[in-house]
C-alpha positions in Angstrom: -4.6 20.1 0.1 -5.4 18.7 3.6 -2.1 18.5 5.9 -1.9 17.0 9.1 1.3 15.5 11.1 3.1 12.6 9.5 3.6 9.8 11.9 6.8 7.3 11.4 7.7 4.0 12.8 9.0 0.7 12.1 6.4 -1.6 12.3 6.0 -2.8 15.9 8.1 0.3 17.2 6.8 3.6 19.1 5.0 6.2 17.2 6.5 9.3 16.5 5.2 12.9 14.9 6.6 15.3 12.8 6.3 16.6 9.0 3.5 17.6 7.2 1.9 15.7 4.2 0.0 15.7 0.9 -2.9 14.5 0.4 -4.3 11.1 1.9 -7.1 9.0 2.2 -10.9 10.0 1.9 -11.9 7.1 3.8 -11.2 3.8 5.2 -11.1 1.1 2.3 -9.7 -1.0 1.7 -10.7 -3.4 3.5 -7.9 -3.0 4.1 -10.2 -1.0 5.3 -13.2 -2.8 3.5 -14.3 -4.5 0.8 -17.0 -6.3 -1.0 -20.7 -5.3 -0.6 -21.3 -5.2 2.7 -21.5 -1.5 4.1 -24.4 0.0 5.4 -25.0 3.5 6.5 -26.2 4.6 10.2 -29.7 4.0 10.7 -30.6 1.1 8.6 -33.7 -0.1 9.1 -32.6 -3.6 10.0 -30.0 -2.4 12.4 -27.7 -3.8 14.3 -24.8 -3.5 12.0 -21.4 -2.7 12.5 -20.1 1.0 11.3 -18.8 -0.3 7.9 -19.9 2.4 5.3 -17.8 5.5 4.0 -15.5 6.5 1.5 -13.6 3.3 1.4 -16.6 0.9 2.4 -19.2 0.0 0.2 -22.2 2.4 0.6 -21.8 6.0 1.0 -22.0 7.8 4.0 -21.0 11.5 5.6 -17.6 12.2 5.0 -16.7 12.3 8.8 -18.2 8.5 9.3 -15.8 6.2 10.5 -14.8 2.3 10.1 -15.4 0.1 13.1 -12.5 -1.7 13.4 -14.7 -4.9 14.4 -15.9 -5.1 10.9 -12.4 -4.6 9.3 -11.4 -7.4 11.6 -14.3 -9.7 10.7 -13.8 -9.5 7.0 -9.9 -9.6 6.7 -9.8 -13.0 6.0 -12.3 -13.3 3.5 -10.6 -10.6 1.6 -7.1 -12.4 1.9 -8.4 -15.4 0.7 -10.3 -13.4 -2.5 -7.5 -11.3 -3.6 -6.2 -12.1 -7.0 -2.5 -13.7 -6.6 -2.2 -14.4 -10.5 -1.7 -10.3 -10.8 1.1 -10.7 -8.3 3.4 -12.5 -11.0 3.2 -9.7 -13.4 3.8 -6.7 -10.8 6.7 -8.5 -9.5 8.4 -8.3 -12.9 7.5 -4.5 -13.4 8.9 -3.9 -9.6 12.3 -5.9 -10.2 13.0 -3.7 -13.4 12.5 -0.3 -11.5 15.3 2.1 -11.6 16.8 2.3 -8.0 15.1 -1.1 -6.9 18.1 -1.9 -4.7 17.5 0.8 -2.6 13.9 -0.9 -1.3 10.1 -0.3 -2.6 7.7 2.8 -1.3 4.1 1.3 -1.7 1.2 3.8 -1.3 -1.9 2.6 0.2 -5.1 4.0 -0.4 -7.7 4.2 2.4 -5.7 1.9 4.4 -7.9 1.0 7.2 -6.2 -1.0 9.7 -3.7 -2.1 7.2 -4.9 -5.4 5.7 -3.5 -4.6 2.5 0.0 -4.3 3.8 -0.1 -7.5 5.9 -1.4 -9.6 3.0 0.7 -7.7 0.1 4.3 -7.1 2.1 5.0 -11.0 2.7 4.8 -11.4 -1.0 7.1 -9.0 -2.3 10.8 -9.4 -1.9 13.0 -6.4 -0.6 13.0 -3.7 2.0 9.7 -1.8 2.0 8.7 1.6 3.2 4.7 1.6 3.1 2.9 4.9 3.2 -0.5 4.4 4.6 -3.2 6.9 3.6 -6.3 7.3 5.5 -9.1 10.1 6.8 -9.0 8.3 10.2 -6.5 8.6 12.9 -7.7 6.2 15.2 -7.6 3.6 11.9 -4.1 4.5 11.0 -2.8 3.9 14.4 -4.2 0.5 14.3 -2.6 -0.2 11.3 0.6 1.3 11.8 0.6 -1.2 15.2 -0.1 -4.3 13.2 1.8 -3.3 10.3 4.3 -6.3 8.9 7.7 -6.2 9.8 9.5 -8.5 7.0 9.0 -9.2 3.3 8.9 -12.1 1.8 12.8 -12.4 1.8 13.1 -11.2 5.7 14.1 -7.7 4.2 12.6 -5.0 6.9 9.3 -2.9 6.5 8.7 0.3 7.7 5.4 2.5 7.9 4.9 5.9 7.7 0.9 7.5 7.6 -0.6 10.8 6.0 -4.0 11.6 6.7 -5.8 13.4 4.2 -8.2 13.3 1.0 -7.1 10.7 -1.5 -9.5 12.5 -4.4 -7.1 15.0 -5.0 -3.8 12.8 -5.2 -1.4 14.2 -7.8 1.9 12.7 -9.7 3.9 15.0 -7.3 1.9 13.2 -4.1 3.7 10.2 -5.7 7.2 11.0 -6.1 9.4 8.0 -5.7 6.5 5.8 -5.4 7.0 2.4 -6.4 3.3 1.1 -6.0 0.0 2.3 -5.2 -2.2 -0.3 -3.5 -5.8 0.0 -2.0 -8.7 -2.5 -1.5 -12.3 -1.7 -2.1 -11.9 1.7 -3.1 -12.6 2.3 -6.2 -16.5 1.6 -5.8 -16.9 4.2 -3.6 -15.3 7.2 -5.6 -16.6 9.4 -8.0 -15.7 9.4 -12.0 -13.6 12.6 -11.3 -11.6 11.1 -8.5 -10.9 7.8 -10.5 -9.7 9.9 -13.2 -7.6 11.5 -11.0 -6.3 8.8 -9.5 -5.4 7.1 -12.8 -3.7 10.3 -14.1 -1.4 10.7 -10.8 -0.2 7.3 -11.5 0.5 7.8 -15.2 2.1 11.1 -14.5 4.4 9.2 -12.0 4.8 6.2 -14.1 3.6 4.1 -10.8 1.9 0.6 -11.4 -1.6 0.6 -9.1 -2.6 -2.6 -7.5 -6.6 -2.0 -7.1 -8.3 -4.8 -5.1 -11.6 -5.8 -4.3 -14.1 -3.7 -6.3 -17.6 -4.8 -6.2 -19.3 -5.6 -9.8 -23.0 -5.9 -8.3 -23.5 -9.6 -8.8 -24.1 -11.5 -5.5 -24.8 -15.2 -5.9 -26.9 -17.0 -2.5 -27.5 -20.6 -2.0 -30.3 -21.7 -2.1 -31.9 -18.8 -4.2 -34.8 -16.7 -2.9 -37.2 -14.9 -4.8 -36.2 -11.5 -3.3 -32.4 -11.8 -3.9 -32.3 -10.0 -7.5 -34.6 -7.2 -6.1 -32.3 -6.7 -2.9 -29.2 -6.5 -5.0 -31.0 -4.5 -7.8 -31.6 -1.6 -5.0 -28.1 -2.3 -3.2 -26.7 -1.5 -6.3 -28.3 1.6 -6.7 -27.6 2.7 -3.3 -24.2 2.4 -4.4 -24.5 4.7 -7.1 -25.7 7.5 -4.4 -24.1 11.2 -4.4 -22.1 10.3 -7.8 -20.2 7.3 -6.4 -19.6 4.8 -9.1 -20.3 1.3 -7.1 -20.1 -1.3 -9.6 -19.5 0.7 -12.3 -16.1 1.8 -11.1 -13.8 -1.1 -12.0 -15.1 -0.2 -15.9 -14.5 3.2 -15.5 -10.9 2.8 -14.2 -10.1 0.4 -16.7 -11.0 2.9 -19.3 -8.9 5.9 -17.4 -5.7 3.5 -16.9 -6.2 2.9 -20.5 -6.6 5.8 -21.7 -3.5 7.1 -20.3 -1.3 4.2 -21.9 -1.4 1.9 -19.2 -1.4 -1.7 -19.4 -4.3 -3.3 -17.7 -5.5 -6.4 -16.1 -8.6 -7.5 -14.1 -8.8 -10.4 -12.4 -12.4 -11.7 -10.4 -11.9 -11.5 -6.7 -15.1 -13.2 -4.9 -15.7 -13.3 -1.5 -16.7 -17.1 -1.0 -18.7 -17.2 2.1 -19.7 -20.6 4.0 -19.5 -21.9 7.1 -16.0 -20.8 7.8 -17.7 -17.3 7.6 -21.1 -17.2 9.4 -20.1 -13.9 11.4 -19.3 -12.3 8.4 -22.0 -13.4 6.3 -24.4 -12.3 9.4 -23.0 -8.8 9.3 -22.8 -8.6 5.5 -26.4 -9.8 5.1 -27.8 -7.1 7.9 -25.7 -4.3 5.7 -26.7 -5.6 2.3 -30.3 -5.7 3.2 -30.3 -2.3 5.1 -28.6 -0.7 2.5 -31.3 -1.8 0.1 -34.0 -0.6 2.0 -32.5 2.8 2.6 -32.3 2.8 -1.4 -36.2 1.7 -1.4 -38.1 2.2 1.9 -41.2 0.1 0.7 -38.9 -2.7 0.8 -38.9 -2.8 4.5 -41.8 -5.0 5.7 -41.1 -7.6 3.0 -37.1 -7.3 3.3 -37.4 -7.9 7.4 -39.1 -11.2 6.6 -36.7 -12.0 3.7 -33.3 -11.1 6.4 -34.8 -13.2 9.5 -35.0 -16.3 6.9 -31.3 -15.7 5.6 -29.9 -15.3 8.8 -31.3 -18.7 10.2 -30.3 -20.6 7.2 -26.9 -18.7 8.0 -26.8 -19.7 11.8 -28.0 -23.3 10.6 -24.9 -23.2 8.0 -27.3 -23.7 5.1 -26.3 -20.7 3.4 -23.5 -20.0 0.6 -22.7 -16.4 -0.4 -20.7 -15.4 -3.7 -20.0 -11.8 -3.3 -18.0 -10.8 -6.4 -15.1 -8.4 -6.9 -12.6 -7.5 -9.6 -8.9 -6.6 -9.0 -7.1 -4.4 -11.5 -3.5 -4.5 -11.9 -2.3 -1.1 -14.5 1.1 -1.0 -15.5 1.5 2.6 -16.7 4.4 3.3 -19.1 7.6 3.8 -17.1 8.6 7.7 -16.8 12.3 8.5 -15.9 11.1 9.6 -12.6 10.0 6.4 -11.5 11.9 4.5 -8.8 
C-alpha cells in the first residue's frame, strides 16, 4: 500500500495536509484525467503531441509518466458531451435509497486527473458530497482541488479530499463508507487482475460504480482513407501492451462485476469531433498515429503522409471523427455497511 499526505479542502478553499491514506490511483485518468483513444507515449515518431499517455490515459507508459494538464483541458468538453447521461437516473435511484443518505454522499474518483469527472457529475447529483480524488500525480491533484465544484445540483456543499497511491490494489476496506466509485478512461489502461480487484472491492463494499469513457477499439473518420483500418488495428494492439486490456476492458469489467452479483448497464459514449474540436482532433490524430507507429514501425513512412493529409483536412474543417467509447454502471447488491 502506498501512503502519503492526505490533502483536504473545501472546493475553492486553502490546501492543508495531514493524515495518511490507503490506495489511490495508478494514474491520471479519467480524463477526468483522460479518455478515448488519444494517448501516445513519449518519443512517438510523428512527434509534436502533448503528454497524454500512462495509467489512466489510453496507451501504456512508464509508471512515473505524468499527464500534461493542457491535454486534459483540451479534451474536457468532448468528454463531458460524450458521457452517457442515461445512466444517471438509475444511479440517482440507488443513491437516494442508500442507508444514511441524509448525511450526504462520499464519492471516490479513481485516476481523477484535473478533476473533470467531479466537475461534470457533482452538479448533476443532489445532496452534500464529499469527493475523494485518487491520483498518483500530486500536481494534478492540486489542480483538481483548486478547480473542484463548490455546489451540488440542489446547492448543497461539495468538499474534496485527495489520496495519492495505487488504485490497482484498491480493496473493499478502502471504500468503507463510500457511496459511489467513479472513473473516466481508466478501465482500458488496467490489467485483468486490476479490473477484477476493482470489481471485488466495489462488490465487497456494496458500492455502485460509474466508469465512463472506456475505449472499444472503433474509430470512424469521414471522409474515409485507405489507411484508417490499418492505423486503428495497430493502435488497438498498442493499447494491449504490457497486459493492459485496451479495447477489451469494457467486456472484462462487465463480466467481473456481473460475476459478483452486480446489475450492469453499458451505454455508448462516443466522442463526436467536428469543427468545434479542431485543436483536440489535431492532438488526437498525432497521438493515434504515433502509437500505431510505435506498435508497427514499418508504418512510419506511409503514416507520415497519412497524418499530413488528415491534419490538413482537419485544419480545413473537412474532417469528422467519431471515437467510440462505452460507459458502465455497476449496481452491486447492497451490503449492511453501505452508506
